[in-house]
Backbone atoms as SQL, in Angstrom:
CREATE TABLE atoms (id INTEGER PRIMARY KEY, chain TEXT, resi INTEGER, resn TEXT, atom TEXT, x REAL, y REAL, z REAL);
INSERT INTO atoms VALUES
  (1, 'A', 1, 'UNK', 'N', 19.533, 0.123, -12.136),
  (2, 'A', 1, 'UNK', 'CA', 18.488, 0.781, -11.490),
  (3, 'A', 1, 'UNK', 'C', 18.051, 1.997, -12.289),
  (4, 'A', 2, 'UNK', 'N', 18.894, 2.851, -12.733),
  (5, 'A', 2, 'UNK', 'CA', 18.562, 4.089, -13.459),
  (6, 'A', 2, 'UNK', 'C', 17.438, 3.606, -14.645),
  (7, 'A', 3, 'UNK', 'N', 17.818, 2.586, -15.311),
  (8, 'A', 3, 'UNK', 'CA', 16.903, 2.189, -16.427),
  (9, 'A', 3, 'UNK', 'C', 15.537, 2.045, -15.951),
  (10, 'A', 4, 'UNK', 'N', 15.382, 1.421, -14.684),
  (11, 'A', 4, 'UNK', 'CA', 14.010, 1.015, -14.137),
  (12, 'A', 4, 'UNK', 'C', 13.362, 2.313, -13.750),
  (13, 'A', 5, 'UNK', 'N', 13.956, 3.267, -13.138),
  (14, 'A', 5, 'UNK', 'CA', 13.434, 4.572, -12.729),
  (15, 'A', 5, 'UNK', 'C', 13.196, 5.325, -14.048),
  (16, 'A', 6, 'UNK', 'N', 13.760, 5.238, -15.095),
  (17, 'A', 6, 'UNK', 'CA', 13.488, 5.957, -16.239),
  (18, 'A', 6, 'UNK', 'C', 12.265, 5.506, -17.006),
  (19, 'A', 7, 'UNK', 'N', 11.827, 4.184, -16.751),
  (20, 'A', 7, 'UNK', 'CA', 10.711, 3.587, -17.229),
  (21, 'A', 7, 'UNK', 'C', 9.681, 3.918, -16.302),
  (22, 'A', 8, 'UNK', 'N', 9.806, 4.262, -15.073),
  (23, 'A', 8, 'UNK', 'CA', 8.643, 4.608, -14.195),
  (24, 'A', 8, 'UNK', 'C', 8.076, 3.549, -13.505),
  (25, 'A', 9, 'UNK', 'N', 8.832, 2.428, -13.260),
  (26, 'A', 9, 'UNK', 'CA', 8.384, 1.195, -12.576),
  (27, 'A', 9, 'UNK', 'C', 8.160, 1.627, -10.893),
  (28, 'A', 10, 'UNK', 'N', 9.087, 2.434, -10.413),
  (29, 'A', 10, 'UNK', 'CA', 8.878, 2.704, -9.069),
  (30, 'A', 10, 'UNK', 'C', 8.347, 4.081, -8.664),
  (31, 'A', 11, 'UNK', 'N', 7.592, 4.553, -9.498),
  (32, 'A', 11, 'UNK', 'CA', 6.903, 5.910, -9.346),
  (33, 'A', 11, 'UNK', 'C', 5.895, 5.755, -8.242),
  (34, 'A', 12, 'UNK', 'N', 6.183, 6.562, -7.189),
  (35, 'A', 12, 'UNK', 'CA', 5.086, 6.658, -6.001),
  (36, 'A', 12, 'UNK', 'C', 5.474, 5.762, -4.874),
  (37, 'A', 13, 'UNK', 'N', 6.086, 4.776, -5.149),
  (38, 'A', 13, 'UNK', 'CA', 6.425, 3.819, -3.981),
  (39, 'A', 13, 'UNK', 'C', 7.162, 4.462, -2.858),
  (40, 'A', 14, 'UNK', 'N', 8.319, 4.994, -3.151),
  (41, 'A', 14, 'UNK', 'CA', 9.110, 5.658, -2.039),
  (42, 'A', 14, 'UNK', 'C', 8.357, 6.655, -1.207),
  (43, 'A', 15, 'UNK', 'N', 7.526, 7.557, -2.005),
  (44, 'A', 15, 'UNK', 'CA', 6.849, 8.565, -1.392),
  (45, 'A', 15, 'UNK', 'C', 5.753, 8.080, -0.426),
  (46, 'A', 16, 'UNK', 'N', 4.929, 6.998, -0.691),
  (47, 'A', 16, 'UNK', 'CA', 4.057, 6.363, 0.228),
  (48, 'A', 16, 'UNK', 'C', 4.704, 5.766, 1.444),
  (49, 'A', 17, 'UNK', 'N', 5.882, 5.237, 1.235),
  (50, 'A', 17, 'UNK', 'CA', 6.606, 4.582, 2.195),
  (51, 'A', 17, 'UNK', 'C', 7.232, 5.621, 3.187),
  (52, 'A', 18, 'UNK', 'N', 7.535, 6.811, 2.649),
  (53, 'A', 18, 'UNK', 'CA', 8.074, 7.792, 3.553),
  (54, 'A', 18, 'UNK', 'C', 6.882, 8.432, 4.353),
  (55, 'A', 19, 'UNK', 'N', 5.658, 8.455, 3.866),
  (56, 'A', 19, 'UNK', 'CA', 4.637, 8.848, 4.641),
  (57, 'A', 19, 'UNK', 'C', 4.382, 7.990, 5.815),
  (58, 'A', 20, 'UNK', 'N', 4.518, 6.763, 5.612),
  (59, 'A', 20, 'UNK', 'CA', 4.186, 5.683, 6.330),
  (60, 'A', 20, 'UNK', 'C', 5.140, 5.739, 7.483),
  (61, 'A', 21, 'UNK', 'N', 6.440, 5.997, 7.275),
  (62, 'A', 21, 'UNK', 'CA', 7.406, 6.092, 8.216),
  (63, 'A', 21, 'UNK', 'C', 7.208, 7.505, 9.124),
  (64, 'A', 22, 'UNK', 'N', 6.807, 8.442, 8.558),
  (65, 'A', 22, 'UNK', 'CA', 6.589, 9.721, 9.326),
  (66, 'A', 22, 'UNK', 'C', 5.322, 9.691, 10.213),
  (67, 'A', 23, 'UNK', 'N', 4.317, 8.902, 9.742),
  (68, 'A', 23, 'UNK', 'CA', 3.140, 8.670, 10.448),
  (69, 'A', 23, 'UNK', 'C', 3.382, 7.681, 11.589),
  (70, 'A', 24, 'UNK', 'N', 4.267, 6.865, 11.485),
  (71, 'A', 24, 'UNK', 'CA', 4.544, 5.765, 12.497),
  (72, 'A', 24, 'UNK', 'C', 5.776, 6.317, 13.407),
  (73, 'A', 25, 'UNK', 'N', 6.175, 7.396, 13.393),
  (74, 'A', 25, 'UNK', 'CA', 7.496, 7.986, 13.906),
  (75, 'A', 25, 'UNK', 'C', 7.374, 7.756, 15.383),
  (76, 'A', 26, 'UNK', 'N', 6.120, 7.988, 15.918),
  (77, 'A', 26, 'UNK', 'CA', 5.919, 7.903, 17.484),
  (78, 'A', 26, 'UNK', 'C', 6.216, 6.406, 17.869),
  (79, 'A', 27, 'UNK', 'N', 5.945, 5.546, 16.980),
  (80, 'A', 27, 'UNK', 'CA', 5.995, 3.911, 17.455),
  (81, 'A', 27, 'UNK', 'C', 7.531, 3.548, 17.537),
  (82, 'A', 28, 'UNK', 'N', 8.361, 4.383, 16.888),
  (83, 'A', 28, 'UNK', 'CA', 9.837, 3.745, 16.802),
  (84, 'A', 28, 'UNK', 'C', 10.499, 4.577, 17.888),
  (85, 'A', 29, 'UNK', 'N', 11.320, 3.870, 18.811),
  (86, 'A', 29, 'UNK', 'CA', 12.069, 4.442, 19.672),
  (87, 'A', 29, 'UNK', 'C', 13.514, 4.317, 19.310),
  (88, 'A', 30, 'UNK', 'N', 14.475, 5.138, 19.902),
  (89, 'A', 30, 'UNK', 'CA', 15.787, 5.086, 19.469),
  (90, 'A', 30, 'UNK', 'C', 16.441, 3.777, 19.687),
  (91, 'A', 31, 'UNK', 'N', 15.894, 3.001, 20.609),
  (92, 'A', 31, 'UNK', 'CA', 16.611, 1.760, 21.095),
  (93, 'A', 31, 'UNK', 'C', 16.100, 0.515, 20.077),
  (94, 'A', 32, 'UNK', 'N', 15.359, 0.801, 19.087),
  (95, 'A', 32, 'UNK', 'CA', 14.653, -0.305, 18.433),
  (96, 'A', 32, 'UNK', 'C', 15.705, -0.657, 17.331),
  (97, 'A', 33, 'UNK', 'N', 15.811, -1.994, 16.973),
  (98, 'A', 33, 'UNK', 'CA', 16.570, -2.257, 16.030),
  (99, 'A', 33, 'UNK', 'C', 16.048, -2.154, 14.589),
  (100, 'A', 34, 'UNK', 'N', 16.749, -2.403, 13.527),
  (101, 'A', 34, 'UNK', 'CA', 15.977, -2.021, 12.280),
  (102, 'A', 34, 'UNK', 'C', 14.989, -3.060, 12.073),
  (103, 'A', 35, 'UNK', 'N', 15.177, -4.250, 12.420),
  (104, 'A', 35, 'UNK', 'CA', 14.255, -5.194, 12.226),
  (105, 'A', 35, 'UNK', 'C', 13.001, -4.907, 12.968),
  (106, 'A', 36, 'UNK', 'N', 12.904, -4.616, 14.236),
  (107, 'A', 36, 'UNK', 'CA', 11.750, -4.362, 14.988),
  (108, 'A', 36, 'UNK', 'C', 11.130, -3.145, 14.553),
  (109, 'A', 37, 'UNK', 'N', 11.780, -2.111, 14.290),
  (110, 'A', 37, 'UNK', 'CA', 11.252, -0.825, 13.628),
  (111, 'A', 37, 'UNK', 'C', 10.345, -1.114, 12.265),
  (112, 'A', 38, 'UNK', 'N', 10.956, -1.894, 11.428),
  (113, 'A', 38, 'UNK', 'CA', 10.418, -2.399, 10.269),
  (114, 'A', 38, 'UNK', 'C', 9.143, -3.129, 10.493),
  (115, 'A', 39, 'UNK', 'N', 9.069, -3.991, 11.505),
  (116, 'A', 39, 'UNK', 'CA', 7.920, -4.747, 11.827),
  (117, 'A', 39, 'UNK', 'C', 6.779, -3.773, 12.383),
  (118, 'A', 40, 'UNK', 'N', 7.136, -2.744, 13.081),
  (119, 'A', 40, 'UNK', 'CA', 6.064, -1.988, 13.700),
  (120, 'A', 40, 'UNK', 'C', 5.378, -1.063, 12.660),
  (121, 'A', 41, 'UNK', 'N', 6.057, -0.691, 11.647),
  (122, 'A', 41, 'UNK', 'CA', 5.518, 0.131, 10.668),
  (123, 'A', 41, 'UNK', 'C', 5.182, -0.671, 9.320),
  (124, 'A', 42, 'UNK', 'N', 5.455, -1.905, 9.275),
  (125, 'A', 42, 'UNK', 'CA', 4.952, -2.747, 8.186),
  (126, 'A', 42, 'UNK', 'C', 5.614, -2.692, 6.870),
  (127, 'A', 43, 'UNK', 'N', 7.099, -2.410, 6.830),
  (128, 'A', 43, 'UNK', 'CA', 7.813, -2.522, 5.738),
  (129, 'A', 43, 'UNK', 'C', 8.931, -3.522, 5.932),
  (130, 'A', 44, 'UNK', 'N', 9.515, -4.064, 4.674),
  (131, 'A', 44, 'UNK', 'CA', 10.650, -4.831, 4.899),
  (132, 'A', 44, 'UNK', 'C', 11.984, -4.230, 5.079),
  (133, 'A', 45, 'UNK', 'N', 13.068, -4.846, 5.403),
  (134, 'A', 45, 'UNK', 'CA', 14.181, -4.329, 5.570),
  (135, 'A', 45, 'UNK', 'C', 14.803, -3.670, 4.419),
  (136, 'A', 46, 'UNK', 'N', 14.575, -4.305, 3.285),
  (137, 'A', 46, 'UNK', 'CA', 15.211, -3.618, 1.973),
  (138, 'A', 46, 'UNK', 'C', 14.506, -2.294, 1.693),
  (139, 'A', 47, 'UNK', 'N', 13.173, -2.164, 1.889),
  (140, 'A', 47, 'UNK', 'CA', 12.642, -1.013, 1.720),
  (141, 'A', 47, 'UNK', 'C', 13.126, 0.151, 2.644),
  (142, 'A', 48, 'UNK', 'N', 13.364, -0.198, 4.052),
  (143, 'A', 48, 'UNK', 'CA', 14.016, 0.669, 4.888),
  (144, 'A', 48, 'UNK', 'C', 15.347, 1.214, 4.415),
  (145, 'A', 49, 'UNK', 'N', 16.221, 0.209, 3.998),
  (146, 'A', 49, 'UNK', 'CA', 17.491, 0.707, 3.653),
  (147, 'A', 49, 'UNK', 'C', 17.528, 1.619, 2.232),
  (148, 'A', 50, 'UNK', 'N', 16.434, 1.310, 1.347),
  (149, 'A', 50, 'UNK', 'CA', 16.401, 1.948, 0.073),
  (150, 'A', 50, 'UNK', 'C', 15.777, 3.401, 0.516),
  (151, 'A', 51, 'UNK', 'N', 14.969, 3.545, 1.438),
  (152, 'A', 51, 'UNK', 'CA', 14.560, 4.781, 1.825),
  (153, 'A', 51, 'UNK', 'C', 15.439, 5.735, 2.622),
  (154, 'A', 52, 'UNK', 'N', 16.368, 4.932, 3.309),
  (155, 'A', 52, 'UNK', 'CA', 17.421, 5.641, 4.082),
  (156, 'A', 52, 'UNK', 'C', 18.327, 6.361, 3.120),
  (157, 'A', 53, 'UNK', 'N', 18.509, 5.769, 1.995),
  (158, 'A', 53, 'UNK', 'CA', 19.400, 6.501, 0.990),
  (159, 'A', 53, 'UNK', 'C', 18.825, 7.611, 0.254),
  (160, 'A', 54, 'UNK', 'N', 17.533, 7.803, 0.186),
  (161, 'A', 54, 'UNK', 'CA', 16.996, 8.910, -0.393),
  (162, 'A', 54, 'UNK', 'C', 16.565, 10.081, 0.478),
  (163, 'A', 55, 'UNK', 'N', 16.485, 11.348, -0.206),
  (164, 'A', 55, 'UNK', 'CA', 16.028, 12.381, 0.599),
  (165, 'A', 55, 'UNK', 'C', 14.567, 12.319, 0.765),
  (166, 'A', 56, 'UNK', 'N', 13.803, 12.997, 1.653),
  (167, 'A', 56, 'UNK', 'CA', 12.565, 12.822, 1.986),
  (168, 'A', 56, 'UNK', 'C', 11.686, 13.170, 0.601),
  (169, 'A', 57, 'UNK', 'N', 10.687, 12.439, 0.198),
  (170, 'A', 57, 'UNK', 'CA', 9.968, 12.825, -0.846),
  (171, 'A', 57, 'UNK', 'C', 10.715, 12.938, -2.204),
  (172, 'A', 58, 'UNK', 'N', 11.610, 11.990, -2.280),
  (173, 'A', 58, 'UNK', 'CA', 12.502, 12.107, -3.683),
  (174, 'A', 58, 'UNK', 'C', 11.482, 11.675, -4.526),
  (175, 'A', 59, 'UNK', 'N', 11.607, 12.310, -5.908),
  (176, 'A', 59, 'UNK', 'CA', 10.746, 11.986, -6.956),
  (177, 'A', 59, 'UNK', 'C', 11.601, 11.081, -7.802),
  (178, 'A', 60, 'UNK', 'N', 10.917, 10.198, -8.586),
  (179, 'A', 60, 'UNK', 'CA', 11.800, 9.265, -9.422),
  (180, 'A', 60, 'UNK', 'C', 11.682, 9.799, -10.981),
  (181, 'A', 61, 'UNK', 'N', 11.073, 10.947, -11.152),
  (182, 'A', 61, 'UNK', 'CA', 11.099, 11.716, -12.502),
  (183, 'A', 61, 'UNK', 'C', 12.447, 11.905, -12.985),
  (184, 'A', 62, 'UNK', 'N', 12.924, 11.737, -14.278),
  (185, 'A', 62, 'UNK', 'CA', 14.202, 11.944, -14.859),
  (186, 'A', 62, 'UNK', 'C', 14.461, 13.349, -14.975);
């Protein structure tokens, strides 16, 4: 994963997905499961779990 980040393949993607989650924050309630929350904001579960591991607006520059 570090090599892919160094090549810059994932540049910008986490940032846009983070904005999407913030913008759709009012759609997600505390009772929602991960799957239903992801459906509401239009991302898949792997994106959700990847974003959860990162601080907000994490940059992928080395």
